[in-house]
C-alpha positions as CSV (number, residue, x, y, z in Angstrom):
1,M,107.6,123.8,130.3
2,Q,105.3,123.9,133.4
3,I,102.4,125.5,133.4
4,D,101.2,127.8,136.5
5,A,97.7,128.7,136.1
6,G,95.6,131.0,138.2
7,I,91.7,130.8,138.4
8,I,89.1,133.9,138.6
9,T,85.5,133.3,139.3
10,I,84.0,136.7,138.6
11,S,80.2,136.7,140.1
12,D,78.5,139.2,142.2
13,R,76.6,136.2,144.1
14,A,79.2,133.7,144.8
15,S,81.4,136.8,145.7
16,K,78.5,137.7,148.5
17,G,78.2,134.1,149.5
18,L,74.6,133.7,148.0
19,Y,75.3,130.7,146.2
20,D,78.7,128.6,146.4
21,D,81.3,128.9,143.1
22,L,81.2,126.0,141.0
23,G,82.7,127.1,138.3
24,G,86.3,127.3,139.9
25,P,86.6,124.3,141.3
26,A,85.3,122.7,138.0
27,L,88.1,124.8,136.1
28,K,90.7,124.1,138.8
29,A,90.0,119.9,138.1
30,A,90.0,120.6,134.5
31,A,93.7,122.4,134.6
32,T,95.5,119.9,136.9
33,G,94.1,117.1,134.6
34,Y,95.8,118.7,131.8
35,G,98.6,118.7,133.6
36,W,99.0,122.2,134.8
37,R,100.2,123.5,138.7
38,V,97.3,125.5,140.0
39,T,99.0,128.4,142.0
40,G,96.5,130.9,142.7
41,E,92.6,131.4,142.5
42,A,90.3,134.6,143.5
43,L,86.5,134.9,144.1
44,V,85.4,138.8,142.9
45,P,82.3,140.6,141.9
46,D,81.3,141.7,138.5
47,E,83.2,144.9,138.6
48,K,86.3,145.8,136.1
49,R,89.1,146.5,138.3
50,D,88.2,143.7,141.1
51,I,88.5,141.8,137.9
52,Q,92.1,143.3,136.7
53,R,93.2,143.6,140.2
54,A,92.7,139.7,140.7
55,I,94.3,139.3,136.9
56,R,97.6,141.4,137.9
57,E,98.0,139.6,141.3
58,L,97.9,136.1,139.3
59,I,100.6,137.2,137.3
60,A,102.7,138.8,140.0
61,K,102.9,135.2,141.6
62,G,104.2,133.8,138.5
63,C,100.9,132.5,136.6
64,H,101.6,132.0,133.2
65,L,98.1,131.3,132.2
66,I,94.7,132.8,133.9
67,L,91.5,131.1,133.2
68,T,88.5,133.4,134.3
69,T,85.0,132.0,134.3
70,G,82.0,134.4,134.7
71,G,80.9,137.7,133.5
72,T,81.0,136.8,129.4
73,G,77.4,137.1,128.5
74,V,74.6,139.7,127.6
75,A,73.5,141.0,130.8
76,P,74.5,144.3,132.1
77,R,76.9,143.4,134.8
78,D,78.9,141.0,132.6
79,V,82.0,142.8,132.1
80,T,84.7,140.4,131.9
81,P,85.5,141.0,128.7
82,E,85.8,144.9,128.8
83,A,88.1,144.5,132.0
84,V,90.8,142.5,130.0
85,R,91.0,144.1,126.9
86,E,91.3,147.7,128.9
87,I,94.6,146.0,130.3
88,A,95.4,143.5,127.6
89,L,98.4,144.0,125.4
90,R,96.9,142.1,122.3
91,E,93.8,140.2,121.7
92,L,93.4,136.2,120.5
93,P,90.4,136.6,118.5
94,G,90.6,132.7,117.4
95,F,89.9,131.6,121.0
96,G,86.8,133.1,121.1
97,E,86.3,132.7,117.7
98,V,86.4,128.7,118.5
99,M,84.8,128.5,121.9
100,R,81.7,130.0,120.4
101,M,82.2,127.9,116.9
102,E,82.4,124.5,119.2
103,S,79.6,125.7,121.7
104,M,77.4,126.6,118.8
105,K,76.8,122.8,118.3
106,I,75.8,122.4,122.1
107,T,73.6,125.4,122.2
108,R,72.2,127.8,120.3
109,N,72.7,130.2,123.0
110,A,76.5,129.8,122.3
111,I,76.2,132.7,119.8
112,L,75.6,135.4,122.9
113,S,79.0,134.3,124.9
114,R,81.6,136.9,124.3
115,N,84.4,134.4,125.2
116,L,88.2,136.0,124.2
117,A,91.8,135.9,125.3
118,A,93.9,138.0,125.5
119,V,98.1,138.6,126.3
120,V,98.6,141.0,129.9
121,D,102.2,141.2,130.3
122,Q,103.5,138.1,129.9
123,A,100.3,135.7,130.8
124,L,97.7,134.7,128.6
125,V,94.3,135.1,129.8
126,V,91.4,133.3,128.8
127,C,87.8,134.1,129.7
128,L,85.3,131.0,129.9
129,P,81.5,130.9,130.2
130,G,80.0,131.2,134.0
131,K,78.4,127.9,133.9
132,P,80.9,125.2,134.9
133,S,80.2,122.8,132.0
134,G,80.6,125.9,129.7
135,A,83.6,127.3,131.3
136,V,85.3,123.4,130.9
137,E,84.1,122.5,127.5
138,C,85.3,125.9,126.1
139,L,88.6,125.1,127.5
140,G,89.0,122.0,126.0
141,F,88.1,123.8,122.6
142,V,91.4,125.7,122.7
143,V,93.5,123.8,125.1
144,G,95.7,122.6,122.2
145,A,97.0,126.1,121.5
146,I,97.4,126.9,125.1
147,P,101.0,125.5,126.0
148,H,102.9,126.6,122.4
149,C,101.2,130.4,123.4
150,I,102.7,130.5,126.6
151,E,106.2,129.0,125.4
152,V,105.8,132.0,123.0
153,L,104.9,134.5,126.1
154,Q,107.7,132.9,127.9
155,A,110.5,133.5,125.3
156,V,111.0,129.5,125.8
157,P,112.7,128.3,122.2
158,T,110.0,126.7,120.3
159,S,110.6,124.7,116.8
160,C,108.4,127.9,115.1
């Protein structure tokens, strides 16, 4: 099954043009490297409604997988997990658990990350760190589960 992915960068400063978005392009390169087709991209500020709107718009475009980068830390403006949880049908806690566990082998600050994955409509939303290298690394830790998850959400017959 071809996976159509959407990428959302969540950053107040990048959305205002104060610095270049590096996370979105890094995730796009990783996604295409996994053989996924990136069919939509967005850059939004750290605002729940903007994040939710971007997710819904990418799903409406046919994205089965939404990758977000940014807003998963502990700063007051980091609201990505809350935004996603408000519109999620269900959370998939194993994604965040694995991302944090594996990231702890790289940096002790990984314990502060609030990475997660959730089902919104029939799409998988994976919330990744804002640092480009961290986003790509965390995606790599969970990439093996993504195709099967997408197949199940899209009601593709599977062997289990």
